[in-house]
N, C-alpha and C positions, 0 to 999 in steps of 0.2 A: 270248257269251251268259253271263249271270250264273246260276250254278247255285243254285236256290232252297234246296237242301239245305245250302249253305254258310252260310246265315243272313243276317240283316239287316245285321249289323256288317260282314261281308265285302263285301256289296253297297255299303254306304256308303263303305267304304274306297277303292273304285275311283274315287270322285270326287276323291280327293286329287290325282290327276294333272292335273285340270282347273282347280285353284285359280289365279286370277290372281295375279301377283306383287304388284300394287297392289290391295289389297282395299278400295278406296274404295267407300262405299255408293253404289249406283246401281241403276237398274231395267232398263237397256237389255239387259244380258246375259240376264236372266231372260225378258224380253219376246220376244227372238229365239227362245229355246227353246220358250216357250209357243206361239208362232205355229206352229212346226214340229209341235207336238203337237195343233194344231187349236184353240188358244185356249180350253182348258177353264175358265179363270178368268173368262170372260165368260158362262158359262152355269152358274150356281150357284143353290142355294136362297137366299132372302133372307139378307143378311149383316149381322150386328151386329159392327162393327169396334171392338175394344177396345184403346186405347192408354193412355199415361201412364207413370209411374215405379213406383209402388207400388200393389199391390192388383189388378193385372190378372188374375192367376190366380184369386184369390178371387172377384172380380166375375164372371169367366167361369163359375166353378163355380156361383154363385148364379143367373146367367141360365139356365144349362143346367138346373139343378134346378127352377126355376120353370116353364120351358117344358115340361119332361118331366112335371111335376105337372099341367100342363094337357093332357096327352095327346099332345104334339107329339114328332116324331122330330127329334133334334138332332145335327148334326156339330159337333165342336170342333177347333180348331187351336191348340195351345199350345206354349210352349218356355220353358226347356229341359226335357228329360226328366230324371227322377231316376235311374231304374234301367234301363229299356228304352226304346229309341228309339220304339217303338210308342205310348208314352204321348202323343206329340205329335199323333197323328191318331186321333180317335175318330169312328167312322162309325155314325150312327144309334144312338148310345149305347154302342157297344162299341169297344174298342181294335182297330185295324186288324190283320188276321191277317198273319203273317210272309210267307206265299207271295204274297199280294196286294200287300203293300208292296214286296217284291222285284221283282214284275212291274212295278209303277209306276216304280220306280227304274231298272229295265232300259230301259224306254221313254224315260225322261229321258236316259239315257246315249246311247241310239241317236240321239236328237234333237240331241245335241251334235256328231254326225258326226265324232268323233275329234279335232277341232281347236279347237272353241269353248271359251271359258273360262267358268267358273261357280263360285261359292263353294259350299261344303258346304251352308250354310243355304239358298241359293237352289235348289239341286238338290232338297233335301227339300221346300221349299215347292212346287216344280213337281210333285213326286210327289203331294203332298197335294191339289193342285188337281185332278189327274187322278182321284183317289179320290173327292173331293167331287162332281165332275161326274158320275161314273158310278154313284154310289150315291144312291138317292132319299132325301130328308129334307125336313122342313118349314122348317128353320132351320140356318144355319151361323154359329157364333161364331168369329170370326177374331181371334186375339190378335196384336198387333204384337210382333215380336221385339226390335228395337232402334230407338229413335227413332220415325220415322213417315214423313216425306216420302219417304225412299229405302229404307224397309224393304221386304223382298221381299213382304210381305203387301199392299203398297199398289199392286199392279198392277190390282186390281179397279177398275172404272169407276164403280160406284155402291154405296151401302150403305143398308140400311133404317134404320140409325142408326150414327153415330160416337160413341164413348164415351171420355171422358177421366177416367181415375183420377187420384189426386193426383200432381202433378208436383214433382219435387225434383231435386237434383244427383245425377247418375249417368251413367256412360259419357261423361265430359267429353272424353275423347280423340277421340270420334267426333262428339259433338253440340254441343260448346262448353262454356265454363266459367262460364256464367251461367244463371240460371233463365230469363231472357228468350230466350236462344238455344235452350236445350233445349225450352222450351214452343213456340217458333215452329216448330222442326223437328217436334215431335210433332203440332202442329196441321195438318201437311201431309196427314193422312188425311182432312181435311174434303173432302166432295164437294158441289159446288154443287147446291142444291135438296134435299139430304138432311138429315134431322133430326140434331141433335147434342145430347148431354147431357154434363154434367160434374159431378164431385165438387166439394166446396168446395175452392177453390184459394187459395194465398197471393196477395197483391196483384200481385206481379210476374208470376206464371204466368197469372193471370186476365186481366191487361192484354194479355199476348202472345197468348193464345187469342182474345180479343175482337178484337184488331187483325187477326189472320189471318182470322177469320170475316167481318169487314167487307170484307176484300179479296176473299173468295170468294163473298160474298153469302149467307152462312149466319147463323143465329142459334143461339147455344149456350144451352141451358136448364140453369142451374146448380142443384145440389141445394139444397133449402130445408129449414127445420125441419119444415114440413108433410110433406115427403117422408119425413123420418126418423121422424116420428110414426106412419107407416103400418106400420113394421116393429116387431113385438113379439116378445119371447122366446117359445119357445126358438129359438136359431140353431144350425145344424149346425157352424159354425166358431167357434172360441174367440176372445174379445177384444172390447172395446167398439168398436174401429175397424171390426169386421165389420158392425155395424149400418149404417154409412155405405155399405159395399160392397154390402150387400143392398138398401138403398134405391136406390142407383145402378143396380143390376141391374133392379129393378122399373121404375124411371123409363125405362131404355133400352127395355125390352119394350113399354111403353106408347107411347113416342115412335115406335117402329118399327111400331106398329099391328099387332102380332102377335096373331092371333085366339085367344081362349080364355084370355087372361091375366086371370083373376078374382082378387079378394082372397083367396079360398080357395087358389088355385094359388100365389099369392105367399107366403102363410103356410106352406103345406106345403113349398114349395121352399126357403124360407129355413131351415126346420127340418131338411131332409134333405140340404142341400148338404154335400159332402165335398171336401177338397182337401189332398193329402198335404204334409207338411213346413211347414204353416202352423199353428203352435202345436198340433202333433199330439202327443198323449200316446201314447208307445210302449206296445205290448202286451208281455206277458211274453215274453222271448226272450234271446238272447245279449248284447244291449246292456244291457238292464235288469239282467241278472245281474252285469255289471261294476259296476253301481251298488249292488249288494247289495239289489236289488229295491226301491230307493227310487224315487219317481216320476221318470221321465225324459221331458222334453218336447223336441220337435224343431221348429226353425224355420229356414227358409232366408234370412231377412232379412239384408241386408248393407250398408245405407247408413244415414245418420243418421235419415231418416224412419222406417225400419223399427225403428231402435233406440228411438225415442220410443214407437212402438206397443208394442214388447215391454216397455218400462218400465211402461206402463199395465197391461199384462196381468199382470206380476209384482205390481203393486200389488193387483190383484184377487185373485190367488192368495194373497198374503200376508194379505189381510183375511179370507179363508176358512180358511186354515190358518196362523195366525200363528207357530206354533212351528217351521215348516219353513224352514231356511236354504237359499237358492238359491245355487248356484255354476254358473259357465259353463264349458263345454268348447267351444272355438272354433277355427275355421280360416277363412281368407279369401283370396280372390284378391288379388294384389298391386296391381291397378289400382283397388281400392276405398278409400274413406276410412275406414280402420280406427280412427283416433283419433276421428273424428267419430261413428262408430258406438258406440264404447264410452262416449264422453262423453254421448251421448244416453241411453244405457242405464244409466249409472252410478247407484249408490245407495250409501248408507253401508255400508262393509265388504264391498263386492263383491269376489269373487275369481274370477279367470279362469285357466283351464288351457289353454294353447294347444297345437296339434298341427299337423302338415302335412296337406295333402290328397294322399293317395297317388297317384302317377303323374300329377301335375299340376305342371309346371315353372313355371306362372304364378301360384303362390300365395306368400304371405308365408312365410318360414321361421318356425318357432315362436318363435325369439328375436326376430325383427322384430315379430311380432304382439304378443308379450308386452310389448315396449318401447312399442308404441302404446297398449296398455291402461294401462300405468303412467303414460304422459303424460296420459291422460284421467282419472287419479285412482284407478284400480282397483289392487288387488293382483293380481299376475300372475306365473306361472311357466311356463316353456317345457318341453314334453315332445316326444320324437321319434316318438311314435306316438299314435294315437287311444286305443288300449288303455291306454297309460301315463297319458294325461291323465285318462281316466275313473277309473282306479284311484287316482290322486293326489287327485282330487276326493272320492272316497269316503273315502280315508284322512284327508282334512282335515275330515271331518265333515259333508259335504253331506247335507242332508235332502231336497233336490230338485235335479236337474241339468237345466239348459237347454243343449242342444247347438244352436249357432247360428253365423251368420256366412257361410254359403255353401250354395247349393243343391247344389253338387258334393259337399260333405261330407254333406249331407242324403241324397243318393242312396246314397252308400256306407253310411251308417248304416242306412237302410231295408233295403238288401240284406243287410247283416250281421245284422239282426234278423229276417230272413225275413218282411218286410212289403212285398211287391211291390205298387205301386200298380196298381189294376185299373179 
């Protein structure tokens, strides 16, 4: 038995013994366990299934906020978490409680019968399906973890709507090294006869999505200028790209035929949406103190598409506060396109101060990341700790600091600044 008093992390750690040696993306391992649990994934509230490369978390936040503004009770499943694992499972608007999460994990482990294999993510998804099945709600927003076709979230058999956020290169080791291969895999969440909507996509991604939709008998309704015109300021999330995410969220709710989604609910939800580490301005705390109380922004974006979005945000900030010089403090996982990220983000005189991600062996060393930034045209210097990088940026005259490049770094920053996502 898992002792609930030992906490969620101890409960999760027990699943390491069941990790398959070959962690190929597949659904069969999870389906066997779910059947043992009574197939909770087949009896859920209406599901809006959110896939794509960039903007999944923000789009999910907008969908949730708009539905809640309409008076609906909403579950959400997101990943990864930033500080606490509980952030991944929100039940009727509130993060899952420790004791209940441990109970769900305990039942998943029991279903393994001591010999079956399952990945850590699959076990967590099974636990979330138990919680979503047992807790009443009007809607479940289910975010894809990685890819689509063989992602653990894709064991559901029907969706009120499948949603495709912008698709770009990411996770190439798992999904393929072309936009076509990646988009085709992500299109695997399409369910015959179920509505589907998409953000504006590049030509290659759009063609792949349409080809898969033709094969499954679906039609994908792509975002239009008319959809975008329906979203007006203010928005709860920062950046021009968030207008597209909000418009996609509203389009998904309409396609899913979710009751009560009025123009007023859409407007109030768009204005109230919150999502940590997406151009989040940090509150006064230990991290901002390292910057001498200069403005500190935090974003977990880590690929070229995210770099382009951040560049546009910095343009906006610079137009509003032209005297403030922005410098970056950055860390990144080693499987990401660091050079592409910095190239997309680069601007005249950009300076980057790199650091490691503590306790993460899969990250670039500060020297490697600084080298990638220099190759992209930025000035860069490496530091052996986050604190040292922040202090160096401050000493260099930063008037504004953007911490970016990794959600793992973002989580550590939020914890350090005493800003736990709720």
